Backbone as XML, in Angstrom:
<?xml version="1.0"?>
<chain id="A" units="angstrom">
  <residue number="1" name="MET">
    <atom name="N" x="0.720" y="-0.992" z="-0.001"/>
    <atom name="CA" x="0.112" y="-0.113" z="-0.097"/>
    <atom name="C" x="0.892" y="1.058" z="-0.062"/>
  </residue>
  <residue number="2" name="ILE">
    <atom name="N" x="0.526" y="2.345" z="-0.707"/>
    <atom name="CA" x="1.399" y="3.233" z="-1.045"/>
    <atom name="C" x="0.888" y="4.413" z="0.181"/>
  </residue>
  <residue number="3" name="SER">
    <atom name="N" x="1.616" y="4.933" z="0.950"/>
    <atom name="CA" x="1.515" y="5.765" z="1.969"/>
    <atom name="C" x="1.096" y="7.442" z="1.150"/>
  </residue>
  <residue number="4" name="ILE">
    <atom name="N" x="-0.073" y="7.741" z="1.385"/>
    <atom name="CA" x="-0.445" y="9.386" z="0.699"/>
    <atom name="C" x="0.196" y="10.344" z="1.419"/>
  </residue>
  <residue number="5" name="ASN">
    <atom name="N" x="1.094" y="10.204" z="2.457"/>
    <atom name="CA" x="1.554" y="11.373" z="2.916"/>
    <atom name="C" x="2.511" y="12.645" z="2.235"/>
  </residue>
  <residue number="6" name="PHE">
    <atom name="N" x="3.200" y="11.731" z="1.246"/>
    <atom name="CA" x="3.891" y="12.629" z="0.364"/>
    <atom name="C" x="3.417" y="12.605" z="-1.194"/>
  </residue>
  <residue number="7" name="LEU">
    <atom name="N" x="1.835" y="12.532" z="-1.253"/>
    <atom name="CA" x="1.396" y="12.471" z="-2.465"/>
    <atom name="C" x="0.849" y="14.080" z="-2.513"/>
  </residue>
  <residue number="8" name="SER">
    <atom name="N" x="0.899" y="14.316" z="-3.764"/>
    <atom name="CA" x="0.063" y="15.802" z="-3.996"/>
    <atom name="C" x="-1.397" y="15.654" z="-4.032"/>
  </residue>
  <residue number="9" name="THR">
    <atom name="N" x="-2.216" y="16.629" z="-3.855"/>
    <atom name="CA" x="-3.553" y="16.876" z="-3.805"/>
    <atom name="C" x="-4.425" y="15.718" z="-5.099"/>
  </residue>
  <residue number="10" name="GLN">
    <atom name="N" x="-3.933" y="16.314" z="-6.202"/>
    <atom name="CA" x="-4.072" y="15.531" z="-7.246"/>
    <atom name="C" x="-3.663" y="14.098" z="-7.232"/>
  </residue>
  <residue number="11" name="GLU">
    <atom name="N" x="-2.735" y="13.648" z="-6.915"/>
    <atom name="CA" x="-2.275" y="12.160" z="-6.672"/>
    <atom name="C" x="-3.209" y="11.452" z="-5.416"/>
  </residue>
  <residue number="12" name="MET">
    <atom name="N" x="-3.357" y="12.065" z="-4.613"/>
    <atom name="CA" x="-4.322" y="11.434" z="-3.735"/>
    <atom name="C" x="-5.930" y="11.217" z="-4.310"/>
  </residue>
  <residue number="13" name="GLN">
    <atom name="N" x="-6.330" y="12.247" z="-4.958"/>
    <atom name="CA" x="-7.810" y="12.223" z="-5.365"/>
    <atom name="C" x="-7.548" y="10.850" z="-6.264"/>
  </residue>
  <residue number="14" name="LYS">
    <atom name="N" x="-6.771" y="10.717" z="-7.073"/>
    <atom name="CA" x="-6.813" y="9.886" z="-8.140"/>
    <atom name="C" x="-6.431" y="8.267" z="-7.589"/>
  </residue>
  <residue number="15" name="LYS">
    <atom name="N" x="-5.895" y="8.382" z="-6.481"/>
    <atom name="CA" x="-5.424" y="7.284" z="-5.383"/>
    <atom name="C" x="-6.779" y="6.715" z="-4.932"/>
  </residue>
  <residue number="16" name="ILE">
    <atom name="N" x="-7.430" y="7.566" z="-4.374"/>
    <atom name="CA" x="-8.714" y="7.591" z="-3.534"/>
    <atom name="C" x="-10.018" y="6.829" z="-4.450"/>
  </residue>
  <residue number="17" name="ALA">
    <atom name="N" x="-9.770" y="7.320" z="-5.998"/>
    <atom name="CA" x="-10.836" y="6.903" z="-7.224"/>
    <atom name="C" x="-10.411" y="5.826" z="-7.635"/>
  </residue>
  <residue number="18" name="GLU">
    <atom name="N" x="-9.084" y="5.133" z="-7.414"/>
    <atom name="CA" x="-8.815" y="4.089" z="-7.886"/>
    <atom name="C" x="-9.019" y="2.742" z="-6.853"/>
  </residue>
  <residue number="19" name="GLN">
    <atom name="N" x="-8.989" y="3.429" z="-5.601"/>
    <atom name="CA" x="-9.463" y="1.960" z="-4.540"/>
    <atom name="C" x="-10.938" y="2.188" z="-4.487"/>
  </residue>
  <residue number="20" name="ALA">
    <atom name="N" x="-11.159" y="3.181" z="-4.977"/>
    <atom name="CA" x="-13.036" y="3.076" z="-4.855"/>
    <atom name="C" x="-13.487" y="2.373" z="-6.063"/>
  </residue>
  <residue number="21" name="ARG">
    <atom name="N" x="-12.661" y="2.144" z="-7.226"/>
    <atom name="CA" x="-13.372" y="1.702" z="-8.505"/>
    <atom name="C" x="-12.710" y="0.079" z="-7.684"/>
  </residue>
  <residue number="22" name="ALA">
    <atom name="N" x="-11.858" y="-0.250" z="-7.451"/>
    <atom name="CA" x="-11.691" y="-1.702" z="-6.846"/>
    <atom name="C" x="-12.322" y="-1.903" z="-6.041"/>
  </residue>
  <residue number="23" name="LYS">
    <atom name="N" x="-12.895" y="-1.660" z="-5.060"/>
    <atom name="CA" x="-13.952" y="-1.766" z="-4.318"/>
    <atom name="C" x="-15.117" y="-2.163" z="-4.843"/>
  </residue>
  <residue number="24" name="ARG">
    <atom name="N" x="-15.554" y="-1.395" z="-6.054"/>
    <atom name="CA" x="-16.905" y="-1.527" z="-6.371"/>
    <atom name="C" x="-16.600" y="-2.915" z="-7.556"/>
  </residue>
  <residue number="25" name="LEU">
    <atom name="N" x="-15.578" y="-3.051" z="-8.103"/>
    <atom name="CA" x="-15.160" y="-4.064" z="-8.758"/>
    <atom name="C" x="-15.143" y="-5.313" z="-7.990"/>
  </residue>
  <residue number="26" name="ASN">
    <atom name="N" x="-14.806" y="-5.344" z="-6.470"/>
    <atom name="CA" x="-14.924" y="-6.407" z="-5.857"/>
    <atom name="C" x="-16.241" y="-7.007" z="-5.018"/>
  </residue>
  <residue number="27" name="LEU">
    <atom name="N" x="-16.869" y="-5.905" z="-5.253"/>
    <atom name="CA" x="-18.488" y="-6.286" z="-4.689"/>
    <atom name="C" x="-19.308" y="-6.311" z="-5.994"/>
  </residue>
  <residue number="28" name="ASN">
    <atom name="N" x="-18.494" y="-6.644" z="-7.421"/>
    <atom name="CA" x="-19.445" y="-6.949" z="-8.414"/>
    <atom name="C" x="-20.640" y="-6.082" z="-8.711"/>
  </residue>
  <residue number="29" name="LEU">
    <atom name="N" x="-20.078" y="-4.806" z="-8.916"/>
    <atom name="CA" x="-20.938" y="-3.526" z="-9.341"/>
    <atom name="C" x="-20.447" y="-2.897" z="-10.295"/>
  </residue>
  <residue number="30" name="SER">
    <atom name="N" x="-21.598" y="-2.712" z="-11.366"/>
    <atom name="CA" x="-21.368" y="-2.055" z="-12.479"/>
    <atom name="C" x="-21.016" y="-0.262" z="-11.907"/>
  </residue>
  <residue number="31" name="GLN">
    <atom name="N" x="-20.670" y="0.563" z="-12.871"/>
    <atom name="CA" x="-20.966" y="1.821" z="-12.434"/>
    <atom name="C" x="-22.390" y="2.495" z="-12.383"/>
  </residue>
  <residue number="32" name="GLN">
    <atom name="N" x="-23.021" y="1.731" z="-13.560"/>
    <atom name="CA" x="-24.504" y="2.208" z="-13.655"/>
    <atom name="C" x="-25.261" y="1.902" z="-11.961"/>
  </residue>
  <residue number="33" name="SER">
    <atom name="N" x="-24.462" y="0.589" z="-11.482"/>
    <atom name="CA" x="-25.707" y="-0.098" z="-10.358"/>
    <atom name="C" x="-25.330" y="0.835" z="-9.471"/>
  </residue>
  <residue number="34" name="LEU">
    <atom name="N" x="-24.216" y="1.017" z="-9.120"/>
    <atom name="CA" x="-23.890" y="1.886" z="-7.941"/>
    <atom name="C" x="-24.321" y="3.231" z="-7.901"/>
  </residue>
  <residue number="35" name="ALA">
    <atom name="N" x="-24.230" y="3.771" z="-9.075"/>
    <atom name="CA" x="-24.709" y="5.159" z="-9.499"/>
    <atom name="C" x="-25.965" y="4.801" z="-8.561"/>
  </residue>
  <residue number="36" name="GLN">
    <atom name="N" x="-26.935" y="4.024" z="-9.277"/>
    <atom name="CA" x="-28.438" y="4.063" z="-8.666"/>
    <atom name="C" x="-28.790" y="3.459" z="-7.436"/>
  </residue>
  <residue number="37" name="ARG">
    <atom name="N" x="-27.920" y="3.077" z="-6.797"/>
    <atom name="CA" x="-27.679" y="2.557" z="-5.513"/>
    <atom name="C" x="-27.311" y="3.983" z="-4.383"/>
  </residue>
  <residue number="38" name="SER">
    <atom name="N" x="-26.412" y="4.559" z="-4.993"/>
    <atom name="CA" x="-25.993" y="5.332" z="-4.185"/>
    <atom name="C" x="-26.573" y="6.535" z="-4.336"/>
  </residue>
  <residue number="39" name="GLY">
    <atom name="N" x="-27.333" y="6.963" z="-5.394"/>
    <atom name="CA" x="-28.137" y="8.183" z="-5.378"/>
    <atom name="C" x="-26.768" y="9.222" z="-6.503"/>
  </residue>
  <residue number="40" name="VAL">
    <atom name="N" x="-25.851" y="8.789" z="-6.658"/>
    <atom name="CA" x="-24.796" y="9.598" z="-7.514"/>
    <atom name="C" x="-25.048" y="9.256" z="-8.825"/>
  </residue>
  <residue number="41" name="SER">
    <atom name="N" x="-25.144" y="10.443" z="-9.436"/>
    <atom name="CA" x="-25.262" y="10.428" z="-11.081"/>
    <atom name="C" x="-24.084" y="9.556" z="-11.547"/>
  </residue>
  <residue number="42" name="TYR">
    <atom name="N" x="-24.563" y="9.010" z="-12.708"/>
    <atom name="CA" x="-23.558" y="8.045" z="-13.698"/>
    <atom name="C" x="-22.619" y="8.576" z="-13.830"/>
  </residue>
  <residue number="43" name="GLY">
    <atom name="N" x="-22.714" y="9.780" z="-14.470"/>
    <atom name="CA" x="-21.479" y="10.890" z="-14.895"/>
    <atom name="C" x="-20.834" y="11.304" z="-13.836"/>
  </residue>
  <residue number="44" name="ALA">
    <atom name="N" x="-21.410" y="11.515" z="-12.655"/>
    <atom name="CA" x="-20.637" y="11.877" z="-11.668"/>
    <atom name="C" x="-19.253" y="10.721" z="-11.305"/>
  </residue>
  <residue number="45" name="LEU">
    <atom name="N" x="-19.796" y="9.542" z="-11.301"/>
    <atom name="CA" x="-19.460" y="8.471" z="-10.983"/>
    <atom name="C" x="-18.183" y="8.225" z="-11.800"/>
  </residue>
  <residue number="46" name="LYS">
    <atom name="N" x="-18.872" y="8.350" z="-13.288"/>
    <atom name="CA" x="-17.655" y="8.030" z="-14.332"/>
    <atom name="C" x="-16.408" y="9.012" z="-14.334"/>
  </residue>
  <residue number="47" name="LYS">
    <atom name="N" x="-16.734" y="10.368" z="-13.918"/>
    <atom name="CA" x="-15.897" y="11.408" z="-13.955"/>
    <atom name="C" x="-14.572" y="11.049" z="-12.787"/>
  </residue>
  <residue number="48" name="PHE">
    <atom name="N" x="-15.641" y="10.679" z="-11.584"/>
    <atom name="CA" x="-14.769" y="10.464" z="-10.188"/>
    <atom name="C" x="-13.632" y="9.171" z="-10.621"/>
  </residue>
  <residue number="49" name="GLU">
    <atom name="N" x="-13.961" y="8.147" z="-11.000"/>
    <atom name="CA" x="-13.090" y="7.209" z="-11.592"/>
    <atom name="C" x="-12.310" y="7.342" z="-12.442"/>
  </residue>
  <residue number="50" name="LYS">
    <atom name="N" x="-12.566" y="8.362" z="-13.597"/>
    <atom name="CA" x="-11.371" y="8.957" z="-14.239"/>
    <atom name="C" x="-10.329" y="9.860" z="-13.520"/>
  </residue>
  <residue number="51" name="THR">
    <atom name="N" x="-11.019" y="10.848" z="-13.017"/>
    <atom name="CA" x="-10.066" y="12.146" z="-12.708"/>
    <atom name="C" x="-10.121" y="12.285" z="-11.312"/>
  </residue>
  <residue number="52" name="GLY">
    <atom name="N" x="-10.885" y="11.747" z="-10.228"/>
    <atom name="CA" x="-10.582" y="11.709" z="-8.860"/>
    <atom name="C" x="-11.245" y="13.124" z="-8.269"/>
  </residue>
  <residue number="53" name="GLU">
    <atom name="N" x="-12.094" y="13.511" z="-9.296"/>
    <atom name="CA" x="-12.698" y="14.757" z="-8.734"/>
    <atom name="C" x="-14.474" y="14.416" z="-8.345"/>
  </residue>
  <residue number="54" name="ILE">
    <atom name="N" x="-14.820" y="14.870" z="-7.470"/>
    <atom name="CA" x="-15.969" y="14.198" z="-6.895"/>
    <atom name="C" x="-16.446" y="15.211" z="-5.781"/>
  </residue>
  <residue number="55" name="SER">
    <atom name="N" x="-17.680" y="15.377" z="-5.132"/>
    <atom name="CA" x="-17.971" y="16.299" z="-3.958"/>
    <atom name="C" x="-17.842" y="15.685" z="-2.978"/>
  </residue>
  <residue number="56" name="LEU">
    <atom name="N" x="-17.671" y="15.938" z="-1.812"/>
    <atom name="CA" x="-17.564" y="15.334" z="-0.454"/>
    <atom name="C" x="-18.857" y="14.560" z="-0.071"/>
  </residue>
  <residue number="57" name="LYS">
    <atom name="N" x="-20.141" y="14.879" z="-0.214"/>
    <atom name="CA" x="-21.348" y="14.647" z="-0.447"/>
    <atom name="C" x="-21.531" y="13.577" z="-1.212"/>
  </residue>
  <residue number="58" name="SER">
    <atom name="N" x="-21.027" y="13.279" z="-2.329"/>
    <atom name="CA" x="-21.201" y="12.337" z="-3.444"/>
    <atom name="C" x="-19.801" y="11.066" z="-2.719"/>
  </residue>
  <residue number="59" name="LEU">
    <atom name="N" x="-19.175" y="11.598" z="-2.627"/>
    <atom name="CA" x="-17.996" y="10.530" z="-1.950"/>
    <atom name="C" x="-18.596" y="9.639" z="-1.041"/>
  </residue>
  <residue number="60" name="LEU">
    <atom name="N" x="-19.299" y="10.517" z="0.019"/>
    <atom name="CA" x="-20.317" y="9.821" z="1.515"/>
    <atom name="C" x="-21.127" y="9.023" z="0.905"/>
  </residue>
  <residue number="61" name="LYS">
    <atom name="N" x="-21.609" y="9.332" z="-0.076"/>
    <atom name="CA" x="-22.739" y="8.281" z="-0.660"/>
    <atom name="C" x="-22.254" y="7.132" z="-1.273"/>
  </residue>
  <residue number="62" name="LEU">
    <atom name="N" x="-21.120" y="7.294" z="-2.028"/>
    <atom name="CA" x="-20.626" y="6.143" z="-2.313"/>
    <atom name="C" x="-19.746" y="5.052" z="-1.485"/>
  </residue>
  <residue number="63" name="SER">
    <atom name="N" x="-19.356" y="6.067" z="-0.396"/>
    <atom name="CA" x="-19.098" y="5.303" z="0.657"/>
    <atom name="C" x="-19.480" y="4.411" z="1.452"/>
  </residue>
  <residue number="64" name="ILE">
    <atom name="N" x="-20.965" y="4.754" z="1.437"/>
    <atom name="CA" x="-21.899" y="3.853" z="2.145"/>
    <atom name="C" x="-22.159" y="2.672" z="1.298"/>
  </residue>
  <residue number="65" name="VAL">
    <atom name="N" x="-22.686" y="2.688" z="0.251"/>
    <atom name="CA" x="-22.886" y="1.578" z="-0.726"/>
    <atom name="C" x="-21.246" y="0.844" z="-0.782"/>
  </residue>
  <residue number="66" name="LEU">
    <atom name="N" x="-20.090" y="1.080" z="-0.946"/>
    <atom name="CA" x="-18.985" y="0.634" z="-0.965"/>
    <atom name="C" x="-18.731" y="-0.150" z="0.438"/>
  </residue>
  <residue number="67" name="LYS">
    <atom name="N" x="-19.153" y="0.301" z="1.575"/>
    <atom name="CA" x="-19.233" y="-0.296" z="2.861"/>
    <atom name="C" x="-17.882" y="0.175" z="3.034"/>
  </residue>
  <residue number="68" name="ALA">
    <atom name="N" x="-17.343" y="1.615" z="3.053"/>
    <atom name="CA" x="-16.181" y="2.144" z="3.294"/>
    <atom name="C" x="-16.513" y="3.269" z="4.654"/>
  </residue>
  <residue number="69" name="THR">
    <atom name="N" x="-17.354" y="3.587" z="5.442"/>
    <atom name="CA" x="-17.589" y="5.097" z="5.937"/>
    <atom name="C" x="-16.984" y="4.734" z="7.330"/>
  </residue>
  <residue number="70" name="ASN">
    <atom name="N" x="-16.386" y="3.565" z="7.475"/>
    <atom name="CA" x="-15.303" y="3.649" z="8.879"/>
    <atom name="C" x="-14.298" y="4.386" z="8.656"/>
  </residue>
  <residue number="71" name="ASP">
    <atom name="N" x="-13.830" y="3.982" z="7.470"/>
    <atom name="CA" x="-12.304" y="4.982" z="6.493"/>
    <atom name="C" x="-12.619" y="6.431" z="6.723"/>
  </residue>
  <residue number="72" name="PHE">
    <atom name="N" x="-13.812" y="7.048" z="6.940"/>
    <atom name="CA" x="-14.016" y="8.532" z="7.025"/>
    <atom name="C" x="-13.884" y="8.672" z="8.788"/>
  </residue>
  <residue number="73" name="ASN">
    <atom name="N" x="-14.025" y="7.975" z="9.709"/>
    <atom name="CA" x="-14.289" y="8.332" z="11.232"/>
    <atom name="C" x="-12.928" y="8.298" z="11.611"/>
  </residue>
  <residue number="74" name="ALA">
    <atom name="N" x="-11.626" y="7.972" z="10.784"/>
    <atom name="CA" x="-10.363" y="8.524" z="11.345"/>
    <atom name="C" x="-10.376" y="9.662" z="10.538"/>
  </residue>
  <residue number="75" name="LEU">
    <atom name="N" x="-10.699" y="10.201" z="9.712"/>
    <atom name="CA" x="-10.146" y="11.336" z="9.327"/>
    <atom name="C" x="-10.264" y="12.480" z="10.055"/>
  </residue>
  <residue number="76" name="PHE">
    <atom name="N" x="-9.552" y="13.301" z="10.790"/>
    <atom name="CA" x="-9.676" y="14.629" z="11.259"/>
    <atom name="C" x="-10.106" y="13.873" z="13.200"/>
  </residue>
  <residue number="77" name="ALA">
    <atom name="N" x="-9.784" y="12.868" z="13.296"/>
    <atom name="CA" x="-10.024" y="12.056" z="14.676"/>
    <atom name="C" x="-9.292" y="12.836" z="15.390"/>
  </residue>
  <residue number="78" name="PRO">
    <atom name="N" x="-9.479" y="12.959" z="16.772"/>
    <atom name="CA" x="-8.847" y="13.414" z="17.761"/>
    <atom name="C" x="-7.900" y="12.846" z="18.154"/>
  </residue>
  <residue number="79" name="GLU">
    <atom name="N" x="-6.486" y="13.530" z="18.290"/>
    <atom name="CA" x="-4.958" y="12.392" z="18.830"/>
    <atom name="C" x="-5.335" y="12.191" z="20.076"/>
  </residue>
  <residue number="80" name="SER">
    <atom name="N" x="-4.414" y="11.090" z="20.666"/>
    <atom name="CA" x="-4.709" y="10.569" z="21.975"/>
    <atom name="C" x="-3.692" y="11.872" z="22.664"/>
  </residue>
  <residue number="81" name="PRO">
    <atom name="N" x="-4.139" y="12.170" z="24.268"/>
    <atom name="CA" x="-3.553" y="12.993" z="25.113"/>
    <atom name="C" x="-2.150" y="12.900" z="25.022"/>
  </residue>
  <residue number="82" name="GLU">
    <atom name="N" x="-1.672" y="12.028" z="25.194"/>
    <atom name="CA" x="-0.352" y="11.836" z="24.959"/>
    <atom name="C" x="0.354" y="12.439" z="23.657"/>
  </residue>
  <residue number="83" name="ALA">
    <atom name="N" x="-0.155" y="12.474" z="22.900"/>
    <atom name="CA" x="0.308" y="13.298" z="21.429"/>
    <atom name="C" x="0.182" y="14.849" z="21.833"/>
  </residue>
  <residue number="84" name="ALA">
    <atom name="N" x="-0.821" y="15.231" z="22.501"/>
    <atom name="CA" x="-1.255" y="16.329" z="22.841"/>
    <atom name="C" x="-0.112" y="17.131" z="23.683"/>
  </residue>
  <residue number="85" name="LEU">
    <atom name="N" x="0.167" y="16.187" z="24.824"/>
    <atom name="CA" x="1.236" y="16.672" z="25.831"/>
    <atom name="C" x="2.590" y="16.728" z="25.437"/>
  </residue>
  <residue number="86" name="SER">
    <atom name="N" x="2.846" y="15.924" z="24.403"/>
    <atom name="CA" x="4.138" y="16.233" z="23.715"/>
    <atom name="C" x="4.193" y="17.249" z="22.857"/>
  </residue>
  <residue number="87" name="LEU">
    <atom name="N" x="3.284" y="17.790" z="22.120"/>
    <atom name="CA" x="3.356" y="18.925" z="21.358"/>
    <atom name="C" x="3.142" y="20.197" z="22.299"/>
  </residue>
  <residue number="88" name="ASP">
    <atom name="N" x="2.713" y="20.105" z="23.362"/>
    <atom name="CA" x="2.926" y="20.972" z="24.424"/>
    <atom name="C" x="4.202" y="20.878" z="25.128"/>
  </residue>
  <residue number="89" name="ALA">
    <atom name="N" x="5.112" y="19.917" z="25.306"/>
    <atom name="CA" x="6.362" y="20.285" z="25.519"/>
    <atom name="C" x="7.236" y="20.663" z="24.853"/>
  </residue>
  <residue number="90" name="LEU">
    <atom name="N" x="6.989" y="20.181" z="23.495"/>
    <atom name="CA" x="7.950" y="20.753" z="22.074"/>
    <atom name="C" x="7.998" y="22.432" z="22.028"/>
  </residue>
  <residue number="91" name="MET">
    <atom name="N" x="6.513" y="22.999" z="22.496"/>
    <atom name="CA" x="6.201" y="24.302" z="22.569"/>
    <atom name="C" x="6.914" y="24.866" z="24.098"/>
  </residue>
  <residue number="92" name="LYS">
    <atom name="N" x="7.097" y="24.429" z="24.545"/>
    <atom name="CA" x="7.622" y="24.661" z="26.087"/>
    <atom name="C" x="9.088" y="24.572" z="26.026"/>
  </residue>
  <residue number="93" name="GLN">
    <atom name="N" x="10.016" y="24.268" z="25.119"/>
    <atom name="CA" x="11.149" y="24.033" z="25.215"/>
    <atom name="C" x="12.110" y="25.408" z="24.686"/>
  </residue>
  <residue number="94" name="ASP">
    <atom name="N" x="12.998" y="25.648" z="25.394"/>
    <atom name="CA" x="13.646" y="26.864" z="25.338"/>
    <atom name="C" x="14.144" y="27.045" z="23.671"/>
  </residue>
  <residue number="95" name="THR">
    <atom name="N" x="14.138" y="27.883" z="23.099"/>
    <atom name="CA" x="14.884" y="28.170" z="21.470"/>
    <atom name="C" x="16.040" y="28.662" z="22.097"/>
  </residue>
  <residue number="96" name="ARG">
    <atom name="N" x="16.763" y="28.196" z="21.030"/>
    <atom name="CA" x="18.262" y="28.382" z="20.990"/>
    <atom name="C" x="18.211" y="30.082" z="20.599"/>
  </residue>
  <residue number="97" name="LYS">
    <atom name="N" x="19.042" y="30.912" z="21.661"/>
    <atom name="CA" x="19.086" y="32.347" z="21.212"/>
    <atom name="C" x="20.682" y="32.497" z="20.982"/>
  </residue>
  <residue number="98" name="ARG">
    <atom name="N" x="20.781" y="33.501" z="19.945"/>
    <atom name="CA" x="21.977" y="33.834" z="19.244"/>
    <atom name="C" x="22.463" y="34.457" z="20.676"/>
  </residue>
  <residue number="99" name="GLY">
    <atom name="N" x="23.910" y="34.328" z="20.177"/>
    <atom name="CA" x="25.132" y="34.891" z="21.185"/>
    <atom name="C" x="25.864" y="35.950" z="20.665"/>
  </residue>
  <residue number="100" name="ARG">
    <atom name="N" x="26.100" y="37.058" z="21.301"/>
    <atom name="CA" x="26.760" y="37.928" z="20.721"/>
    <atom name="C" x="28.365" y="37.892" z="20.680"/>
  </residue>
  <residue number="101" name="THR">
    <atom name="N" x="28.598" y="38.460" z="19.787"/>
    <atom name="CA" x="29.842" y="38.277" z="19.125"/>
    <atom name="C" x="30.730" y="39.355" z="19.600"/>
  </residue>
</chain>
């Protein structure tokens, strides 16, 4: 699996579209049947699979039919308290000051 941390937004969109297409095919759904079941227009679905362009609302509708809604739960999820503490510790660290010559 490719880490998306180092991809451009365009590459991330394309990667998400490829994964959605793979899930659709895995579920033996045609583009037409996925469009009908999700309420997303056939044209929007076709464009999404080709370019990665789609509205968030349509992407959520597709994810429901593709059984991928759990993936959205991790998006912007709060971090653990330990992570917040370590950030506070970093902020409190003394910054190096220039010495006079």
